[in-house]
C-alpha positions as CSV (number, residue, x, y, z in Angstrom):
1,M,121.5,63.6,134.5
2,I,121.7,60.8,132.8
3,R,125.2,59.6,132.3
4,T,126.5,55.7,130.6
5,V,129.2,54.6,130.7
6,L,130.0,52.1,128.4
7,L,132.8,49.8,129.4
8,A,134.9,47.3,126.7
9,L,133.8,43.8,126.2
10,V,137.1,41.5,125.9
11,A,137.4,39.6,123.0
12,L,134.7,40.8,121.3
13,S,135.3,42.5,118.4
14,G,133.5,43.7,114.8
15,L,129.5,44.6,116.5
16,A,128.2,48.5,116.7
17,P,128.8,49.9,119.9
18,L,126.1,49.8,122.8
19,T,123.5,52.2,123.3
20,F,121.7,52.2,126.9
21,A,118.5,52.9,124.5
22,Q,119.6,49.6,122.5
23,V,119.4,46.9,125.3
24,P,116.0,45.4,126.4
25,E,114.6,46.0,129.7
26,V,115.6,42.1,130.8
27,F,118.7,42.8,130.8
28,I,119.0,45.8,132.7
29,I,119.6,45.9,136.5
30,R,118.4,48.9,138.0
31,G,118.3,50.9,141.3
32,I,121.7,49.6,142.4
33,E,123.4,51.5,145.7
34,V,126.4,52.5,146.2
35,D,129.0,53.7,148.8
36,E,132.6,53.6,148.7
37,T,135.5,55.1,150.0
38,A,139.2,55.0,148.1
39,E,142.4,57.5,148.4
40,T,140.9,59.2,145.6
41,V,137.4,59.8,144.4
42,I,138.3,57.9,141.1
43,E,139.7,54.6,143.2
44,A,136.2,55.5,145.2
45,Q,134.1,55.6,142.0
46,Q,135.8,52.2,140.4
47,A,135.1,50.2,143.6
48,A,131.7,51.1,143.6
49,F,131.1,50.3,139.5
50,A,132.4,46.9,140.4
51,A,130.1,46.2,143.2
52,A,127.2,47.0,141.4
53,K,127.9,45.2,138.6
54,L,129.0,41.8,140.7
55,E,125.3,42.9,142.8
56,G,124.1,43.4,139.3
57,V,125.3,40.1,138.4
58,F,123.2,38.0,140.4
59,D,120.4,39.6,140.5
60,M,120.7,39.1,136.5
61,I,121.7,35.6,136.5
62,G,118.7,35.3,139.4
63,R,116.1,37.0,137.0
64,L,117.1,34.3,134.2
65,T,117.1,31.6,135.6
66,L,114.8,29.8,138.4
67,P,116.4,29.3,142.0
68,E,116.2,25.1,141.7
69,D,118.2,25.0,139.2
70,L,121.3,27.7,141.0
71,V,121.2,25.4,143.4
72,A,122.2,22.4,141.2
73,A,124.5,24.5,139.1
74,E,127.7,23.1,141.3
75,S,130.5,24.5,138.5
76,L,129.1,28.1,138.0
77,V,130.8,30.6,139.7
78,L,129.4,34.4,139.3
79,D,132.4,36.5,141.1
80,Q,133.8,39.6,139.7
81,A,136.0,38.8,136.9
82,A,132.3,37.1,135.9
83,A,130.7,40.4,136.7
84,D,132.7,41.8,134.2
85,Y,133.1,40.0,131.3
86,L,129.6,39.7,131.3
87,T,128.9,43.6,131.3
88,A,128.6,45.7,129.1
89,A,127.8,49.3,130.7
90,V,127.2,51.4,133.7
91,D,124.9,54.0,133.9
92,V,125.0,56.5,136.1
93,V,121.5,57.3,137.6
94,Q,122.9,60.0,140.0
95,E,126.0,60.4,142.2
96,T,128.0,62.6,144.8
97,R,132.1,62.8,144.8
98,G,134.1,63.8,147.1
99,A,136.8,63.7,149.6
100,G,137.2,59.6,148.4
101,R,134.2,58.9,148.8
102,Y,131.7,57.9,145.3
103,R,128.1,57.3,146.6
104,G,125.5,56.7,144.2
105,E,122.4,54.6,142.1
106,L,123.6,52.8,139.3
107,A,122.2,50.8,136.9
108,V,124.0,47.9,134.9
109,V,123.7,46.8,131.3
110,F,124.6,43.4,130.5
111,S,125.3,42.2,127.6
112,Q,122.7,39.7,125.8
113,T,125.0,37.2,123.4
114,R,127.5,37.0,126.6
115,L,125.0,36.1,129.7
116,R,123.3,33.3,127.3
117,D,126.6,31.6,126.1
118,F,127.7,31.9,129.8
119,L,124.7,29.7,131.2
120,E,125.0,27.8,127.9
121,L,128.1,26.7,128.8
122,S,127.1,26.4,132.5
123,G,124.8,23.9,131.9
124,I,122.0,26.0,133.4
125,P,118.2,26.1,131.9
126,F,116.9,29.2,131.4
127,T,115.4,32.0,129.8
128,D,115.8,35.8,128.5
129,Q,112.4,35.8,126.5
130,I,109.5,38.2,127.6
131,A,106.2,36.4,128.5
132,P,102.8,37.6,127.1
133,P,101.4,40.6,128.2
134,A,99.1,40.4,130.7
135,L,96.4,43.2,132.1
136,L,96.7,43.3,135.4
137,V,93.4,43.2,137.9
138,P,94.1,43.7,141.5
139,V,91.0,42.3,143.9
140,A,91.1,43.6,147.2
141,G,88.6,43.7,150.1
142,G,88.4,45.2,154.2
143,G,88.9,48.7,152.7
144,Y,92.4,47.7,151.1
145,G,91.6,47.9,147.8
146,P,93.0,51.4,147.1
147,I,95.8,51.4,148.8
148,W,96.5,48.0,146.7
149,H,96.4,49.5,143.7
150,T,99.2,51.8,144.3
151,E,101.5,49.4,145.8
152,L,101.1,47.2,142.6
153,E,101.2,50.5,140.9
154,A,104.4,51.4,142.2
155,E,105.7,48.5,142.1
156,G,106.0,48.3,138.1
157,S,105.5,45.2,135.8
158,A,107.2,41.6,136.3
159,Y,110.6,42.2,134.4
160,L,109.8,39.2,132.2
161,V,106.1,39.6,132.2
162,P,104.7,43.0,131.1
163,L,101.9,44.6,132.6
164,A,99.3,46.6,132.0
165,L,97.6,47.5,135.1
166,S,93.5,48.6,134.8
167,P,92.1,51.3,137.2
168,E,91.1,50.6,140.9
169,G,87.8,49.3,141.9
170,R,86.5,48.7,138.4
171,Y,86.7,44.7,138.4
172,S,86.0,42.4,141.0
173,R,87.2,38.7,142.0
174,F,83.7,37.3,140.2
175,S,84.9,39.4,136.8
176,S,85.1,37.4,133.5
177,W,87.4,37.3,130.2
178,D,84.4,38.9,128.5
179,D,84.7,41.6,131.2
180,L,87.8,42.5,130.5
181,S,89.0,41.6,127.3
182,Q,88.1,45.0,125.8
183,E,90.1,46.3,128.2
184,A,93.3,43.8,128.1
185,L,93.3,44.2,123.8
186,M,93.3,47.4,124.3
187,N,96.7,47.3,126.1
188,G,97.9,44.9,124.0
189,A,97.2,42.0,125.3
190,R,95.3,38.5,125.5
191,R,95.0,37.8,129.4
192,A,94.1,38.6,132.2
193,I,95.8,38.4,135.9
194,L,93.9,38.6,138.5
195,A,95.6,39.8,142.1
196,E,93.3,39.2,144.9
197,L,94.8,40.4,147.7
198,L,93.7,37.9,151.2
199,G,94.9,38.0,153.9
200,A,96.0,41.1,157.1
201,P,99.5,42.9,158.4
202,G,102.0,40.6,158.8
203,R,100.7,37.9,156.6
204,F,99.5,38.8,153.2
205,Q,99.2,36.4,149.9
206,V,97.8,36.8,146.5
207,R,95.7,34.5,145.3
208,L,96.5,34.8,140.9
209,S,94.4,33.8,138.1
210,S,95.0,33.8,134.8
211,L,91.9,34.9,132.1
212,T,91.7,33.7,128.7
213,A,88.9,33.7,126.3
214,S,89.8,30.1,126.3
215,G,89.3,29.9,130.5
216,V,90.4,30.4,134.3
217,E,93.3,29.1,134.7
218,D,94.9,29.5,138.4
219,I,98.8,30.2,139.2
220,G,98.4,29.6,143.4
221,L,99.3,31.9,146.1
222,T,102.0,34.1,146.5
223,A,104.2,33.4,149.8
224,P,103.1,35.6,153.0
225,Q,104.4,38.7,153.8
226,P,104.5,41.4,156.1
227,D,103.4,44.2,154.2
228,L,102.1,45.3,151.0
229,A,104.9,46.5,149.5
230,L,106.4,43.0,149.8
231,A,103.1,41.2,148.9
232,A,103.0,44.1,145.3
233,Q,106.6,42.4,144.5
234,A,105.8,38.6,145.5
235,V,103.1,38.9,142.4
236,G,106.4,40.1,140.1
237,H,108.8,37.5,141.7
238,R,105.8,34.8,140.6
239,L,104.9,35.7,138.1
240,D,108.3,35.7,136.5
241,D,108.3,32.2,138.6
242,A,105.6,30.6,136.5
243,W,106.6,31.8,132.9
244,K,109.7,30.0,133.7
245,K,108.8,27.2,134.8
246,A,106.3,27.1,131.5
247,S,109.2,28.5,128.6
248,I,112.3,27.1,130.4
249,V,113.0,24.2,127.5
250,R,114.4,20.8,129.4
251,E,112.8,18.0,126.8
252,A,115.7,16.8,124.5
253,E,112.5,16.0,123.1
254,R,111.4,17.6,119.6
255,N,108.4,16.9,117.7
256,A,107.0,17.7,114.5
257,L,103.5,19.0,113.1
258,Q,101.9,20.0,110.6
259,A,99.0,22.2,110.9
260,T,96.1,24.4,109.4
261,V,95.5,28.2,110.6
262,S,92.2,29.3,110.8
263,Y,91.0,32.4,110.3
264,T,89.0,35.4,108.8
265,S,91.4,38.3,108.0
266,L,94.6,39.3,107.3
267,A,94.9,40.6,110.5
268,E,93.8,37.7,112.2
269,W,96.5,35.6,110.3
270,N,99.4,37.8,111.5
271,T,98.7,38.0,114.8
272,L,97.9,34.0,114.7
273,R,101.6,34.1,112.9
274,R,103.5,36.1,115.5
275,A,101.9,34.2,118.2
276,L,104.0,30.8,117.2
277,V,106.8,32.3,115.9
278,Q,106.9,34.1,119.5
279,S,106.7,31.0,121.4
280,P,109.8,30.0,122.6
281,L,108.7,26.4,122.3
282,V,108.4,26.9,118.3
283,S,111.0,26.7,116.1
284,D,112.0,26.2,112.4
285,F,108.5,27.7,111.7
286,S,107.5,27.8,107.6
287,T,104.8,28.3,105.7
288,V,103.8,26.3,103.6
289,A,100.6,28.0,101.6
290,V,97.7,30.7,102.3
291,A,94.8,30.6,101.3
292,R,91.7,33.4,102.1
293,D,90.3,31.7,105.4
294,G,93.6,29.5,105.8
295,A,96.9,29.0,105.9
296,L,99.1,25.7,106.6
297,V,102.3,25.7,108.2
298,R,104.7,23.1,109.8
299,F,107.0,23.9,112.2
300,V,109.1,22.4,115.5
301,F,108.2,22.3,119.0
302,A,109.6,21.2,122.3
303,G,108.2,18.0,124.5
304,N,105.3,16.3,124.5
305,G,102.8,19.3,123.4
306,E,101.1,20.7,126.9
307,R,103.2,23.1,127.6
308,L,102.5,24.7,124.0
309,I,99.0,24.3,124.1
310,A,99.0,26.4,127.1
311,D,101.8,29.1,126.3
312,L,99.6,29.2,122.5
313,R,96.2,30.1,125.2
314,D,98.1,32.9,127.1
315,R,98.6,34.3,123.4
316,G,95.0,33.6,122.4
317,V,95.7,30.9,120.1
318,I,93.8,27.4,121.0
319,I,94.5,24.0,118.8
320,T,91.8,21.6,118.1
321,A,91.9,18.2,117.2
322,Q,89.7,18.4,113.7
323,P,89.4,15.5,110.8
324,I,91.8,17.7,108.9
325,G,94.4,17.1,111.3
326,W,95.5,20.0,114.1
327,V,93.8,23.4,113.8
328,L,94.8,26.7,115.2
329,S,92.2,29.7,115.2
330,S,92.0,32.8,117.6
331,A,90.7,32.3,120.7
332,A,88.3,35.7,120.4
333,A,87.3,34.7,117.5
334,A,85.9,30.9,118.9
335,G,84.5,33.0,122.1
336,R,82.1,35.4,119.8
337,Q,81.0,32.2,118.1
338,E,79.2,30.7,121.0
339,P,75.8,30.6,121.5
């Protein structure tokens, strides 16, 4: 039976009590194994919880940041005090206690607000925004197809990149967005990621490519791994890193833009508007006017626009320069209009 032990947050008042179900998955570190001994089982449990929080805070900060930024963060201190401060709850998945020993599997829940404040005060670039969902398509030759699918299924999705796994053997590395789009859309995704397994035992790598209605984008190769389980883990880490590099805002430059959103239905307008609002690069979004087949919008975006174009492409939106100015439209609709 799972039970949650809520921990008091120092100097945090006026907020409703936090429950485990209310916390987004990105702020939970699961699968922490503990084994502590002390004079009493209560002291052993307290030591186990402290150890879990300390291990969890390193994983949590690593999840939201890039390694190069952590290396450059000379003022960052991740100690027990920081772990206690940032932790909102400890979840006991399973435990064995007795004779001054406490063993178990724990999950640590972190405070979203405190994490953001902590990282901002430390001056470390980060993102806690979730990437657009994607359909993950395993591809492998040499008889590795079934086991490669099994390993990716066991690994689950990357924490910042929600993934839906396609059935084994349905697609190949030559599959196009037209082949994949129906299944992707059924899973709420407007992009698919081909995960092509390369190499042999002792040196497995995965070539990752993103397919959308706008075309194919190379994400890159994962680092060599000795077995398929680690190769599956590397997929999640590589996708997370790619998302963080695309979504972490570093530029001080902000640009205001007025654009026309072109659509053919209310549902399409809502989808396009949602894509803009959910982009981590967009702020101060407002709708100026709405008509039957188009809307005029204004927003502010970070950087020079290239990252915004790429982010919106992954959300199924394309931006084009037309005589009336910048126009945003559905990439899927544009693909349907092509001969």
